[in-house]
C-alpha positions in Angstrom: 0.0 0.1 -0.3 2.8 2.4 0.9 4.6 1.5 -2.6 1.2 2.2 -4.4 0.9 5.3 -2.6 4.3 6.9 -3.2 3.5 6.0 -7.2 0.0 6.7 -7.6 -1.8 8.9 -5.1 -2.2 12.2 -6.1 -5.0 15.1 -6.7 -8.2 14.2 -8.3 -10.1 17.8 -8.7 -7.6 18.9 -6.0 -8.3 16.5 -3.6 -5.5 14.0 -2.6 -6.9 10.5 -3.4 -5.2 7.1 -2.8 -5.9 3.9 -4.5 -8.6 1.1 -4.1 -8.5 0.0 -0.6 -9.2 -3.8 -0.9 -9.4 -5.4 2.3 -10.8 -9.0 1.1 -10.1 -11.9 -1.2 -11.8 -10.9 -5.0 -13.9 -13.6 -6.5 -15.2 -13.7 -10.0 -18.5 -12.3 -8.9 -17.0 -9.3 -7.5 -17.5 -5.8 -8.4 -14.0 -4.6 -9.6 -15.0 -1.2 -11.0 -14.2 0.5 -7.4 -13.2 4.2 -6.7 -10.0 5.3 -5.3 -10.2 5.6 -1.4 -8.9 8.7 0.1 -5.4 9.3 0.9 -6.3 9.3 4.6 -8.1 5.9 4.5 -5.3 4.4 2.7 -2.8 5.5 5.5 -5.2 4.6 8.1 -5.1 1.0 6.3 -1.5 1.0 6.6 -1.1 1.6 10.1 -4.0 -0.6 11.1 -2.5 -3.5 9.2 0.6 -3.0 10.7 -1.2 -3.0 14.5 -2.6 -6.2 13.7 0.8 -7.8 12.5 2.5 -6.7 15.6 0.2 -8.6 17.6 1.5 -11.7 16.1 5.2 -10.9 15.4 8.3 -10.3 17.5 10.9 -7.4 17.8 13.6 -9.6 16.2 13.7 -13.2 15.0 16.0 -14.9 17.4 16.2 -18.4 19.3 14.8 -17.9 22.8 14.1 -20.1 25.9 10.6 -21.3 27.1 10.9 -18.7 29.8 11.1 -15.8 27.2 8.2 -16.5 25.1 6.5 -13.0 24.7 3.0 -12.6 26.3 1.2 -12.0 23.1 1.8 -15.5 21.7 1.3 -17.1 24.9 -2.1 -15.6 24.4 -2.5 -17.7 21.2 -1.1 -21.0 22.4 2.7 -20.7 21.7 4.0 -22.7 24.7 7.4 -24.2 23.8 10.6 -22.1 22.6 10.9 -25.2 20.2 7.5 -24.1 18.5 8.5 -20.5 18.8 11.8 -21.2 17.3 10.5 -22.6 14.2 8.7 -19.8 13.3 10.5 -16.7 15.3 13.9 -18.2 15.7 17.4 -17.2 14.2 16.7 -19.2 10.8 13.9 -16.7 10.2 16.0 -13.9 10.4 15.2 -11.4 7.3 11.4 -12.3 7.5 9.3 -9.5 8.6 9.6 -8.3 12.3 8.4 -5.6 14.6 11.4 -3.6 14.3 11.2 -3.7 10.3 7.5 -2.6 11.1 8.4 0.3 13.2 11.0 1.6 10.5 8.3 1.1 7.8 5.9 3.2 9.7 8.5 6.0 9.8 8.6 6.1 6.4 5.1 6.2 5.9 4.6 8.9 8.5 7.2 10.9 6.7 5.6 10.6 3.4 2.5 11.7 4.8 3.5 14.7 6.3 5.4 15.9 3.5 4.7 18.9 1.3 3.3 16.9 -1.5 0.6 15.4 0.9 0.1 18.0 3.4 -3.6 18.3 4.6 -4.4 14.8 2.8 -4.2 13.2 6.3 -4.0 13.5 10.0 -0.2 12.5 10.1 1.7 15.8 11.0 5.3 16.2 11.0 5.4 15.7 15.0 3.7 12.1 14.3 6.5 11.5 11.7 9.2 12.6 14.2 7.6 10.0 16.9 7.5 7.4 14.6 11.2 7.7 13.8 12.4 8.3 17.3 10.6 5.0 18.0 13.1 3.3 15.8 15.9 5.4 17.3 15.3 5.1 20.9 15.8 1.4 20.7 19.6 1.9 19.9 20.0 4.7 22.4 19.3 7.6 20.1 22.0 9.5 18.5 24.8 7.4 20.7 23.9 4.3 18.5 24.5 6.0 15.2 26.9 3.3 13.6 30.6 4.9 13.5 31.2 3.1 9.9 27.7 3.4 8.7 28.2 5.3 5.6 30.5 2.8 4.2 28.2 -0.5 5.2 28.6 -1.3 1.5 32.7 -1.8 1.8 33.2 -2.8 5.4 34.6 -5.9 3.9 35.2 -7.7 7.8 31.8 -7.0 8.8 30.4 -8.2 5.5 32.2 -11.5 6.2 31.4 -12.2 9.8 28.2 -10.1 10.7 26.1 -10.4 7.7 25.6 -13.9 7.9 22.6 -16.3 8.5 20.2 -13.4 8.2 21.8 -10.9 10.8 22.2 -7.6 10.1 25.0 -5.3 10.9 24.8 -2.4 13.4 23.6 0.1 10.5 20.9 -2.2 8.8 17.5 -2.9 10.0 16.6 -4.8 7.0 18.7 -6.5 4.0 18.5 -8.4 1.2 20.5 -11.8 0.5 24.3 -11.9 0.6 26.1 -12.8 -2.5 29.4 -12.7 -4.2 27.8 -12.0 -7.7 30.9 -13.4 -9.2 30.1 -14.2 -13.1 26.4 -12.7 -12.3 25.1 -10.2 -15.0 24.0 -8.6 -11.5 27.8 -7.9 -10.7 27.7 -4.3 -9.7 31.5 -4.0 -10.4 30.9 -5.1 -14.1 28.2 -2.6 -14.6 29.9 0.3 -13.0 33.6 0.1 -13.1 35.2 2.2 -15.5 36.1 0.4 -18.8 39.8 0.6 -17.9 39.0 -1.7 -15.1 36.7 -3.9 -17.6 33.3 -2.3 -16.4 30.6 -0.8 -18.4 30.5 2.6 -16.8 26.8 2.5 -16.4 26.4 4.9 -13.4 27.9 8.6 -14.0 27.4 10.8 -10.9 26.3 14.4 -11.9 28.3 17.7 -11.2 25.1 18.6 -9.4 25.6 16.0 -6.7 29.5 16.5 -6.8 28.4 20.1 -6.0 26.1 19.1 -3.2 29.3 18.0 -1.0 30.5 20.7 1.1 34.1 21.7 2.1 36.0 19.8 4.8 34.9 22.4 7.2 31.3 21.7 6.2 30.7 25.1 4.4 28.5 24.7 1.1 31.0 25.3 -1.9 29.0 28.4 -2.9 29.1 30.1 0.9 31.7 33.1 1.2 34.8 31.8 3.1 34.3 28.2 2.2 37.9 28.2 0.5 36.5 26.5 -2.7 38.7 26.9 -5.6 37.2 26.1 -8.9 40.4 25.6 -10.1 41.2 22.8 -7.8 37.6 21.5 -7.1 38.3 18.3 -5.4 40.6 19.9 -2.7 39.6 19.9 0.8 36.3 18.7 0.1 33.9 16.7 2.4 35.6 13.0 2.9 32.3 11.4 1.7 33.1 12.8 -1.9 35.7 10.4 -2.3 34.1 7.6 -0.5 31.2 7.8 -2.7 32.4 9.2 -6.3 35.3 8.5 -8.7 36.6 12.1 -10.1 39.5 12.7 -12.2 42.9 11.5 -10.8 41.4 9.5 -8.0 42.9 6.3 -7.3 40.3 3.3 -7.7 39.7 -0.3 -8.2 41.6 -3.4 -7.0 45.2 -3.0 -5.7 47.9 -3.9 -8.4 50.2 -6.8 -7.3 53.2 -5.1 -8.5 52.9 -1.6 -7.9 50.6 -2.0 -4.8 48.6 0.7 -5.8 45.3 1.1 -7.1 44.7 2.4 -10.9 44.5 6.5 -11.2 41.4 7.3 -13.0 41.5 10.0 -15.7 38.2 11.3 -16.8 39.5 14.3 -18.6 38.2 15.2 -22.0 41.7 15.1 -23.5 42.6 11.8 -21.6 44.3 8.9 -23.4 42.3 6.0 -21.8 38.6 4.6 -22.1 37.9 6.5 -19.1 38.2 9.9 -20.5 35.1 11.8 -21.1 32.7 10.6 -23.8 35.8 8.9 -25.3 33.9 5.3 -25.8 30.3 4.1 -25.6 31.3 2.9 -22.0 33.0 6.1 -20.9 31.4 8.7 -18.5 29.1 11.2 -19.9 29.7 13.4 -16.7 33.1 13.0 -15.8 32.3 11.0 -12.9 32.2 7.3 -12.0 30.3 5.4 -9.5 32.6 4.6 -5.9 29.5 3.8 -3.5 28.5 0.0 -3.3 32.0 -1.0 -5.2 33.9 -3.5 -3.6 37.4 -2.4 -4.9 39.3 -5.9 -4.6 37.2 -7.1 -7.1 39.0 -7.9 -10.4 37.4 -8.2 -13.6 40.3 -9.2 -15.6 40.1 -12.2 -17.5 41.7 -15.1 -16.2 42.2 -13.1 -12.8 38.5 -12.6 -11.8 37.8 -12.3 -7.9 34.7 -11.3 -6.2 33.7 -10.2 -2.5 30.2 -10.4 -0.8 27.8 -7.7 -1.0 24.2 -7.4 -0.1 21.3 -4.8 -0.7 20.3 -2.8 2.6 16.7 -2.5 2.3 16.3 0.0 5.1 19.4 1.5 7.1 19.1 3.5 10.5 20.9 6.4 8.9 17.9 6.9 6.8 15.6 6.8 9.9 18.0 9.1 11.7 17.4 11.9 8.6 13.8 11.1 8.8 13.7 12.1 12.3 15.8 15.2 11.8 13.7 16.5 9.0 10.5 15.7 10.9 11.8 17.1 14.3 12.8 20.2 12.3 9.6 21.1 10.8 7.6 20.2 13.9 9.7 21.6 16.6 12.7 23.5 15.2 16.3 22.7 14.7 17.3 22.1 18.5 14.2 21.0 20.1 13.8 17.3 21.0 10.0 17.3 22.4 11.4 14.8 25.2 13.0 12.3 23.0 16.5 13.5 24.2 17.8 14.6 20.7 17.0 17.3 18.2 17.5 17.6 14.4 20.7 19.6 15.2 22.2 16.6 17.2 21.4 14.3 14.6 23.1 16.3 11.7 25.9 16.9 14.0 26.4 13.4 14.7 26.2 12.2 10.9 28.6 14.9 9.6 31.1 14.1 12.2 30.9 10.7 11.2 31.5 11.7 7.5 34.7 13.6 8.5 33.3 17.3 8.6 35.8 19.2 10.9 35.1 22.5 12.9 31.5 22.6 11.7 31.1 26.2 11.9 28.6 26.1 9.1 26.1 23.7 11.1 26.5 26.1 14.4 25.6 29.2 12.0 22.4 27.9 11.1 21.1 25.9 13.8 18.8 28.7 15.1 17.3 28.9 11.5 14.7 26.7 10.5 14.4 27.2 6.9 18.4 27.0 6.7 18.4 24.0 9.0 15.8 22.3 6.4 18.2 22.9 3.3 21.1 21.4 5.3 19.2 18.1 6.5 17.8 17.7 2.6 21.2 18.1 1.5 22.7 15.5 4.1 20.2 13.3 3.1 21.1 13.7 -0.8 24.8 12.6 0.3 24.3 10.1 2.7 21.6 8.4 0.8 22.9 8.7 -2.8 22.5 5.8 -5.0 20.1 3.9 -3.0 17.0 5.1 -4.7 15.9 7.9 -2.6 16.3 11.3 -4.5 13.5 10.6 -7.0 11.1 10.3 -4.4 12.5 13.0 -2.2 12.2 15.5 -4.7 8.7 14.7 -5.4 7.4 14.4 -2.0 9.2 18.0 -1.2 7.6 19.2 -4.3 11.2 20.6 -5.1 12.6 21.8 -8.5 12.5 18.8 -11.1 13.5 21.0 -14.1 17.4 21.5 -13.3 19.4 19.9 -15.9 22.1 17.3 -15.4 25.4 18.9 -15.5 28.9 17.3 -16.0 32.6 18.3 -15.9 34.8 18.9 -18.6 38.6 19.0 -17.7 41.4 19.7 -20.4 44.8 20.3 -19.7 47.5 18.5 -17.6 49.3 19.3 -14.4 48.9 22.9 -13.0 47.4 24.0 -16.5 44.0 22.2 -16.1 40.9 23.8 -16.8 37.5 22.8 -15.2 34.3 23.6 -17.3 30.9 22.8 -16.1 28.5 21.6 -19.1 25.1 20.6 -19.5 24.6 16.8 -20.1 20.6 16.7 -20.2 17.7 18.7 -19.6 15.0 17.7 -17.3 11.6 18.7 -18.6 8.7 18.0 -15.8 5.5 19.9 -15.1 3.9 20.7 -11.7 1.6 17.8 -12.2 4.3 15.6 -12.3 5.1 15.2 -8.7 2.5 12.7 -8.7 2.8 9.7 -11.0 -0.5 8.9 -13.2 -2.6 5.7 -12.6 -1.8 3.4 -15.6 -4.1 4.7 -18.9 -5.0 1.1 -19.4 -6.7 0.9 -15.7 -8.5 4.2 -16.4 -10.1 2.7 -19.7 -11.1 -0.3 -18.1 -12.7 1.1 -15.1 -15.3 4.1 -15.1 -14.9 4.8 -11.2 -11.0 5.0 -11.3 -10.5 8.7 -11.9 -7.1 9.9 -13.1 -4.9 12.4 -11.3 -5.0 15.9 -12.2 -2.8 16.8 -15.3 -2.1 13.5 -16.4 -5.7 13.3 -18.7 -5.2 16.2 -20.6 
């Protein structure tokens, strides 16, 4: 229901509607031509379903002793740990649990409170902040932020030892299966390594994203006194830039056995390797390659292929921390906690310190300004959750600008004579009604009571 709402809820004659709310199994004799339920009714259904599920689920799937059987399961006849462990034990890790439910509740609450849906339900920013705090309080609030959580995908020892038998590491609430992916068409390195490392260079980060990373002192690059140098644009930047993005001159990939060094990637337009801007079909179109998610010990070289384990993190604690920061700032301002013991400011400070921001004077300068803190929180979300399928949905729920063109970096020259030129890679043309996706037109044609979102019928 949440995924349906994210994709298809929207205004019909100015009133935000949800999707048909079906609560029973349909038969051939049922009437399939049913109208859309209101957004409020759909949100209510989600929380009602979760409340019912919580009655029959447990916080985490783990083996227990007879004396540890929860009261809610005793009430429905579970009397032995053997019975309990077959359904709720450690072999069932990865199945839905109440901890996962609480995290999804926080996601739904934030979506419902966001600008694109404001006024369509009774779920406001305070409700969203409280739901996120429920998840975070279980790990001690800000003190529970994983110090290596921003590199969860590359923590090799952790992936080798902690991400086994369905268990999750400290950063992750819910995850997919672990795989080494070698020889698979889904191998991330095969898809995204630069061509000089035998990859296909699929994902090319944009200059827009690169510009979102502040300086190491925390100042946005366009702020006076930030120290940003357009003629040396990658110097003294937020360390997360080099963690997530391969830029010109970066060392990347598996370590060479002879030199003990990684490959230097040259993306300059006049470079002499396949990695150069628009050099070949697989070459970068923006001047950048993807580093996040990559296991750099992986070799794709024929005859010397190696791979490492990786997994998909479906929900991370960092996401829920940022959910809380956004909602708390909107509900109570940057520094108020409303009894939770940590504020939006506290969360942002902890995340930026973990990322390597030093002497964060910029954060201190905006901590009394709700609007500037909003911009900072949104930017931190852009950085921390980049390439994790959040940005598209965030822009829509914020009703942010969707027409900003994709930009890249064209570098020419060598050594101290390099020139850096930002250029337009691709236009983005969206209309305001596109903040909400359409109902598939084939469904509109089939059912007279199913009404299309405003704008899409024209």
